[in-house]
GUDO-969763 format. One record per residue (C-alpha): residue number from 1; x negated, y, z negated; residue in one letter. Coordinates in Angstrom, 3 decimals, m for minus. Layout:
N
  nr     east    north       up rest
 NUM        X        Y        Z    A
...
//
This chain:
418
  nr     east    north       up rest
   1   16.094   18.509   m1.505    M
   2   19.101   20.692   m2.526    K
   3   20.599   21.206    0.931    Q
   4   24.188   20.114    1.487    N
   5   24.477   18.790   m2.078    K
   6   26.999   19.879   m4.673    A
   7   27.688   19.195   m8.338    I
   8   31.110   19.749   m9.933    I
   9   31.451   20.695  m13.596    I
  10   34.894   20.548  m15.187    T
  11   35.358   22.194  m18.603    I
  12   37.924   21.481  m21.348    G
  13   38.338   19.352  m24.409    D
  14   41.625   18.162  m23.037    E
  15   39.712   16.397  m20.198    L
  16   37.543   14.488  m22.613    L
  17   40.489   13.584  m24.886    M
  18   42.459   12.150  m22.017    G
  19   45.275   14.691  m22.479    Q
  20   44.718   16.047  m18.946    T
  21   43.658   13.979  m15.979    I
  22   40.934   15.629  m13.918    D
  23   42.382   15.814  m10.416    T
  24   40.440   18.980   m9.605    N
  25   37.017   17.343   m9.041    S
  26   38.528   14.567   m6.815    A
  27   40.244   17.147   m4.628    W
  28   37.194   19.375   m4.402    M
  29   34.908   16.482   m3.591    A
  30   37.221   15.387   m0.758    K
  31   37.283   18.904    0.696    Q
  32   33.524   19.349    0.455    L
  33   32.829   16.050    2.097    Q
  34   34.788   17.072    5.189    T
  35   32.590   20.151    5.390    C
  36   29.357   18.209    5.284    G
  37   28.618   18.740    1.547    I
  38   27.933   15.623   m0.519    A
  39   28.977   15.718   m4.150    V
  40   26.085   14.036   m5.966    V
  41   27.430   14.365   m9.508    K
  42   30.648   15.191  m11.353    R
  43   30.350   16.315  m14.965    I
  44   33.114   16.825  m17.549    A
  45   32.219   18.776  m20.680    V
  46   34.228   20.087  m23.609    G
  47   34.683   23.680  m24.727    D
  48   31.117   23.687  m26.079    D
  49   28.715   26.497  m25.024    P
  50   25.665   24.324  m25.592    H
  51   27.029   21.497  m23.410    M
  52   28.026   23.883  m20.625    I
  53   24.568   25.535  m20.573    R
  54   22.974   22.091  m20.500    E
  55   25.201   21.036  m17.542    A
  56   24.217   24.219  m15.655    L
  57   20.503   23.730  m16.423    D
  58   20.717   20.215  m15.012    D
  59   22.765   21.113  m11.976    A
  60   21.121   24.235  m10.564    I
  61   17.707   22.651   m9.648    P
  62   19.378   19.733   m7.950    N
  63   21.964   21.152   m5.512    C
  64   22.835   24.165   m3.399    E
  65   26.394   24.467   m4.696    L
  66   27.843   24.156   m8.213    V
  67   31.613   24.333   m8.640    L
  68   33.042   24.966  m12.143    I
  69   36.690   24.776  m13.155    T
  70   38.312   25.498  m16.484    G
  71   37.992   27.875  m19.438    G
  72   38.893   31.130  m17.631    L
  73   42.248   31.763  m19.312    G
  74   43.357   34.552  m21.683    P
  75   43.110   32.597  m25.004    T
  76   40.309   32.319  m27.499    A
  77   39.381   28.769  m26.417    D
  78   38.575   29.973  m22.884    D
  79   34.870   30.506  m23.189    I
  80   33.564   30.047  m19.694    T
  81   33.498   33.714  m18.622    K
  82   31.590   35.118  m21.575    P
  83   29.203   32.225  m21.474    L
  84   28.467   32.724  m17.747    L
  85   28.045   36.444  m18.339    C
  86   25.398   35.645  m20.924    E
  87   23.834   32.829  m18.872    Y
  88   23.309   34.988  m15.791    F
  89   22.182   38.057  m17.806    G
  90   25.084   40.477  m17.108    G
  91   27.737   42.392  m18.930    K
  92   31.525   42.417  m18.578    L
  93   33.005   45.247  m16.422    V
  94   36.568   46.014  m15.415    L
  95   37.324   45.144  m11.789    D
  96   40.094   47.531  m10.619    E
  97   41.238   45.276   m7.767    T
  98   41.756   42.341  m10.110    V
  99   43.517   44.603  m12.614    L
 100   45.958   45.766   m9.965    Q
 101   46.716   42.136   m9.013    M
 102   47.166   41.106  m12.638    V
 103   49.412   44.108  m13.360    S
 104   51.500   43.377  m10.243    A
 105   52.078   39.759  m11.416    I
 106   53.352   40.871  m14.843    F
 107   55.455   43.654  m13.342    E
 108   57.084   41.203  m10.885    K
 109   57.928   38.861  m13.816    R
 110   59.186   41.818  m15.856    N
 111   56.710   41.016  m18.641    L
 112   54.508   43.403  m20.663    P
 113   50.840   43.456  m19.860    L
 114   49.085   42.378  m23.044    L
 115   45.492   43.370  m23.762    E
 116   44.394   39.736  m23.464    R
 117   45.984   39.647  m19.992    N
 118   44.279   42.908  m19.039    R
 119   41.001   41.341  m20.117    A
 120   41.373   38.855  m17.224    Q
 121   40.276   41.693  m14.945    A
 122   36.913   41.986  m16.782    S
 123   34.170   40.091  m14.919    V
 124   30.350   39.867  m15.260    P
 125   28.587   42.559  m13.264    D
 126   26.220   39.876  m11.948    T
 127   28.983   38.012  m10.001    C
 128   30.851   38.415   m6.779    K
 129   34.600   38.361   m7.473    V
 130   36.713   35.829   m5.574    L
 131   40.303   37.046   m5.725    L
 132   42.929   34.639   m7.065    N
 133   46.136   35.156   m5.034    Q
 134   47.996   32.616   m7.182    R
 135   47.183   33.642  m10.745    G
 136   45.478   36.105  m13.072    T
 137   41.977   34.635  m13.515    A
 138   39.676   35.502  m10.587    P
 139   36.938   33.245   m9.313    G
 140   33.350   34.322   m9.882    M
 141   30.323   33.572   m7.710    Q
 142   26.732   33.714   m8.986    F
 143   23.417   32.999   m7.382    E
 144   20.342   31.497   m9.036    K
 145   17.211   29.735   m7.680    E
 146   18.768   29.311   m4.263    G
 147   21.971   27.759   m5.717    T
 148   25.420   29.235   m5.495    T
 149   27.478   28.750   m8.649    I
 150   31.251   29.369   m8.418    I
 151   33.606   29.351  m11.437    A
 152   37.317   28.957  m10.898    M
 153   40.423   28.519  m13.081    P
 154   41.318   25.006  m14.130    G
 155   44.907   25.283  m12.903    V
 156   44.854   23.083   m9.790    P
 157   47.169   25.327   m7.754    Y
 158   45.021   28.357   m8.425    E
 159   41.715   26.550   m7.918    M
 160   42.965   25.211   m4.545    M
 161   43.909   28.667   m3.448    G
 162   40.472   30.123   m4.166    I
 163   38.817   27.200   m2.478    M
 164   40.942   27.446    0.633    E
 165   40.772   31.245    0.857    D
 166   37.216   32.053   m0.117    A
 167   34.985   29.025   m0.316    I
 168   35.750   26.334    2.272    L
 169   35.903   28.725    5.284    P
 170   32.340   29.895    4.526    R
 171   31.014   26.359    4.127    I
 172   32.641   25.252    7.380    K
 173   31.188   28.223    9.193    Q
 174   27.730   27.509    7.831    K
 175   27.931   23.863    8.882    N
 176   29.813   24.492   12.115    A
 177   27.251   22.655   14.208    H
 178   27.359   19.485   12.128    T
 179   30.052   16.949   12.928    T
 180   31.238   14.546   10.135    I
 181   33.609   11.862   11.365    L
 182   35.474    9.086    9.529    H
 183   37.058    5.945   10.955    K
 184   39.042    3.440    8.900    H
 185   40.069   m0.198    9.036    I
 186   42.665   m1.168    6.435    V
 187   42.790   m4.895    5.529    T
 188   44.826   m7.060    3.250    I
 189   44.511  m10.622    1.981    G
 190   40.699  m10.949    2.002    M
 191   38.337  m10.099   m0.834    G
 192   35.597   m7.500   m0.513    E
 193   32.722  m10.055   m0.576    S
 194   34.353  m12.241    2.044    F
 195   34.900   m9.239    4.319    L
 196   31.261   m8.214    3.899    A
 197   30.100  m11.727    4.719    D
 198   32.307  m11.849    7.846    K
 199   31.058   m8.610    9.318    I
 200   27.472   m8.623    8.068    A
 201   25.944   m8.666   11.586    D
 202   27.995   m5.643   12.701    I
 203   27.105   m3.753    9.535    E
 204   23.431   m4.470   10.172    N
 205   23.727   m2.971   13.660    E
 206   24.974    0.387   12.355    L
 207   22.550    3.293   13.097    P
 208   21.207    5.292   10.166    S
 209   23.651    8.127   10.718    H
 210   26.692    5.844   10.344    I
 211   27.481    4.353    6.970    K
 212   30.091    1.732    6.009    L
 213   31.892    1.812    2.639    A
 214   34.228   m0.805    1.093    Y
 215   37.135    0.650   m0.849    L
 216   39.147   m2.063   m2.650    P
 217   42.503   m1.301   m4.241    H
 218   45.364   m3.608   m5.254    F
 219   44.376   m6.502   m2.965    R
 220   43.850   m4.068   m0.081    I
 221   40.327   m3.252    1.109    V
 222   39.747   m0.188    3.218    K
 223   36.633   m0.087    5.315    L
 224   35.447    3.477    5.949    R
 225   32.896    4.370    8.583    L
 226   31.290    7.790    8.070    T
 227   29.127    9.308   10.738    G
 228   27.156   12.553   10.896    T
 229   25.667   14.111   14.025    S
 230   25.111   17.325   15.928    L
 231   26.630   15.683   19.030    D
 232   30.383   15.363   18.436    A
 233   31.225   13.560   21.656    A
 234   28.547   10.883   21.264    T
 235   29.441   10.362   17.615    L
 236   33.098    9.850   18.487    E
 237   32.176    7.252   21.064    M
 238   29.816    5.428   18.707    E
 239   32.278    5.437   15.805    M
 240   35.118    4.212   18.019    G
 241   33.039    1.324   19.292    K
 242   32.140    0.141   15.791    F
 243   35.689    0.570   14.525    Q
 244   37.000   m1.635   17.314    Q
 245   34.305   m4.282   16.697    Q
 246   35.218   m4.445   13.052    L
 247   38.948   m4.506   13.739    A
 248   38.555   m7.308   16.281    E
 249   36.399   m9.386   13.979    R
 250   38.932   m8.968   11.120    L
 251   42.109   m8.983   13.249    K
 252   43.868  m11.613   11.060    E
 253   43.797   m9.246    8.059    V
 254   43.879   m5.766    9.617    V
 255   47.120   m3.863    9.046    I
 256   46.089   m0.365   10.154    A
 257   43.353    1.827   11.632    L
 258   44.472    4.958    9.785    D
 259   43.726    5.933    6.200    D
 260   47.310    6.618    5.153    V
 261   49.478    5.076    2.405    P
 262   51.338    1.861    3.253    L
 263   54.661    3.707    3.048    E
 264   53.496    6.069    5.787    Q
 265   52.476    3.098    7.976    L
 266   55.901    1.502    7.389    V
 267   57.620    4.757    8.350    K
 268   55.485    5.189   11.465    N
 269   56.071    1.699   12.806    I
 270   59.823    1.613   12.030    F
 271   60.279    4.988   13.748    L
 272   58.187    3.931   16.705    N
 273   60.114    0.747   17.130    Q
 274   63.451    2.413   16.313    K
 275   64.264   m0.216   13.650    K
 276   66.014    0.081   10.334    T
 277   65.378   m1.396    6.886    L
 278   67.364   m2.369    3.825    A
 279   66.090   m3.459    0.428    L
 280   67.264   m5.889   m2.252    A
 281   65.067   m5.254   m5.308    E
 282   65.145   m7.235   m8.530    S
 283   61.833   m7.099  m10.457    C
 284   60.745   m3.783   m8.914    T
 285   63.945   m2.023   m9.973    G
 286   64.159    0.392   m7.032    G
 287   60.440    1.193   m6.974    Y
 288   60.067    0.173   m3.321    I
 289   62.937    2.462   m2.327    G
 290   61.446    5.285   m4.434    H
 291   58.065    4.811   m2.725    T
 292   59.559    4.923    0.752    L
 293   61.671    7.999    0.062    T
 294   58.725   10.003   m1.249    Q
 295   58.100   10.809    2.418    L
 296   60.389   13.203    4.270    P
 297   62.388   11.662    7.076    G
 298   62.813    8.272    5.444    A
 299   66.539    8.379    6.187    S
 300   65.738    7.925    9.885    E
 301   64.919    4.290    9.251    Y
 302   65.698    3.384    5.619    F
 303   69.381    2.421    5.300    Q
 304   69.327    2.018    1.486    G
 305   68.793   m0.509   m1.189    G
 306   70.571   m2.645   m3.800    I
 307   68.988   m3.036   m7.227    I
 308   70.168   m6.520   m8.192    C
 309   68.340   m6.844  m11.481    Y
 310   70.733   m9.392  m13.010    T
 311   72.091  m12.652  m11.703    N
 312   75.593  m11.224  m11.924    Q
 313   74.726   m8.422   m9.439    V
 314   72.891  m10.896   m7.166    K
 315   76.128  m12.874   m7.065    T
 316   78.834  m10.201   m7.115    S
 317   77.145   m7.606   m4.785    V
 318   74.818   m9.657   m2.592    L
 319   77.002  m12.767   m2.529    G
 320   74.221  m15.194   m3.545    I
 321   75.900  m18.401   m4.740    P
 322   75.708  m18.919   m8.495    G
 323   74.862  m22.565   m7.927    T
 324   71.705  m21.553   m6.023    L
 325   70.594  m19.316   m8.865    L
 326   71.208  m22.114  m11.373    E
 327   69.455  m24.832   m9.413    T
 328   66.519  m22.862   m7.912    Q
 329   66.196  m20.114  m10.519    G
 330   66.356  m16.371   m9.918    P
 331   62.624  m16.285   m9.083    V
 332   62.408  m18.658   m6.182    S
 333   61.843  m18.809   m2.473    E
 334   65.523  m19.623   m1.804    A
 335   66.802  m16.694   m3.798    V
 336   64.303  m14.212   m2.241    A
 337   65.321  m15.401    1.235    L
 338   69.030  m14.949    0.484    Q
 339   68.416  m11.503   m0.957    M
 340   66.645  m10.388    2.250    A
 341   69.273  m11.955    4.535    I
 342   72.289  m10.696    2.603    Q
 343   71.066   m7.089    2.215    V
 344   70.186   m6.942    5.914    R
 345   73.694   m8.026    6.809    Q
 346   75.461   m5.916    4.171    L
 347   73.720   m2.702    5.169    L
 348   73.697   m3.481    8.864    N
 349   69.886   m3.196    9.247    S
 350   67.338   m4.676   11.607    D
 351   65.218   m5.798    8.681    Y
 352   65.974   m6.815    5.098    G
 353   63.475   m7.146    2.316    L
 354   64.146   m9.075   m0.896    G
 355   61.889   m9.222   m3.941    I
 356   62.310  m11.135   m7.231    T
 357   59.782  m11.979   m9.900    G
 358   58.553  m12.307  m13.514    W
 359   56.400   m9.269  m14.060    L
 360   55.835   m9.967  m17.793    S
 361   56.720  m12.748  m20.240    P
 362   60.464  m13.428  m20.610    S
 363   62.407  m15.992  m22.675    P
 364   64.044  m17.118  m19.447    Q
 365   60.793  m18.450  m17.865    Q
 366   57.810  m20.577  m18.698    A
 367   54.618  m18.723  m19.667    P
 368   52.877  m20.148  m16.597    S
 369   55.348  m18.304  m14.391    E
 370   54.430  m14.842  m15.689    T
 371   53.266  m12.705  m12.724    G
 372   55.061  m14.868  m10.195    T
 373   56.772  m12.830   m7.429    V
 374   58.615  m14.027   m4.367    W
 375   58.965  m11.574   m1.457    I
 376   61.080  m12.254    1.652    A
 377   61.566  m10.382    4.922    V
 378   64.497  m11.073    7.155    S
 379   65.079  m10.235   10.829    H
 380   67.900  m11.653   12.915    D
 381   65.513  m14.031   14.693    V
 382   62.980  m14.744   11.984    H
 383   62.985  m14.833    8.167    T
 384   59.897  m15.508    5.986    I
 385   59.062  m15.664    2.286    A
 386   55.752  m15.432    0.488    Q
 387   54.834  m16.321   m3.077    K
 388   52.414  m14.188   m5.073    Y
 389   50.950  m14.481   m8.543    H
 390   49.631  m11.361  m10.316    F
 391   47.567  m11.396  m13.528    H
 392   47.925   m7.893  m14.936    Y
 393   50.282   m6.126  m17.281    D
 394   53.879   m5.335  m16.392    R
 395   53.263   m1.879  m14.880    I
 396   50.270   m2.962  m12.828    R
 397   52.108   m6.047  m11.620    N
 398   55.006   m3.907  m10.479    K
 399   52.707   m1.534   m8.583    E
 400   50.969   m4.416   m6.849    I
 401   54.290   m6.060   m6.029    A
 402   55.360   m2.906   m4.194    V
 403   52.168   m2.796   m2.192    Q
 404   52.428   m6.498   m1.301    M
 405   56.060   m6.039   m0.227    A
 406   55.178   m3.200    2.140    L
 407   52.247   m5.182    3.407    S
 408   54.306   m8.278    4.146    L
 409   56.841   m6.070    5.891    L
 410   54.136   m4.603    8.081    L
 411   52.716   m8.004    8.891    K
 412   56.111   m9.375    9.739    H
 413   57.043   m6.614   12.085    I
 414   53.605   m6.861   13.701    N
 415   53.826  m10.675   13.983    G
 416   50.872  m11.339   11.569    K
 417   52.711  m12.909    8.650    E
 418   50.855  m16.207    9.019    S
//
């Protein structure tokens, strides 16, 4: 059964060598899924004609849509177009519309139009041309055995343009009567297997058109309900009911019912409650502040931060007593609490967050302490601290520490820190 199934083929030696990360297939899969198309396989192949043909031979009988990216540039290693021309039994012809677009791009940039650039306007006569408004290589659509095969440039910006202009609207129109709905429950502090055990009876009650997926990441587990139906109103009601049942059962560990990053949740709740935040970061070196300010409008609630990486800065800027650092150590509950309290007061914020830890081995601490992080959140009526222990390398420990800090902040402001 090929209906509503797609296979994505990405082409390029650089993908297999790890020089380029394949973000194209992830983006395409997400877009297709919202249109009712399930990606059943993603294939990465090098610049090898035999391997590309083999991938096409495998894909075409098994799905109604094949999306290909890569190998459509002007250089000798871009072999996709001539290979597809041969595969689908055509010959290359000059497309005047594409040539005009390519010429306009080079004229606008005040660059000469080389013959290899002009060749970008040559396309197989067996394809339908999909204009590329963002670059020189057009998309090409072929049909074979009831399957649509579309080749696009590997440049993400150009691929996205062709998808958004020429491909996704047609898919959405075709599947206009089918509703696909997602609901999320974001949890923290409970492992995937424990969550599954706790909600097993609810999961067993789900009808066949509603599926539950577990998506673990950095001690956070997202539960995703996906429903498909021709009746949008009924599906919305059903999905809402199951989402609420799951959220109520897991209320001790639920931090959100939206599939958005933690920094977005922090922003939303601080803006809604008209509260402000200040940071005192030691081991994360400003990474929390960087994460928060990736979103526009962070200045509406984020006052600023102090990177107190050394004991001297903790003392001279934050005012933490040197005796406390000596007796308790820089990575301790007492120091984390003082960091949160002091930065809140110094920057005149409603909330202060302090974080200190040993992310990797250091001569200043015992080996058993590696991965130990203390995070504290301070409000004028309530201050808490939480100890964590991470077991990864320095970079991964830092990334997890940021996520845990934002999670503790969300829990504290929601009154769930216990």
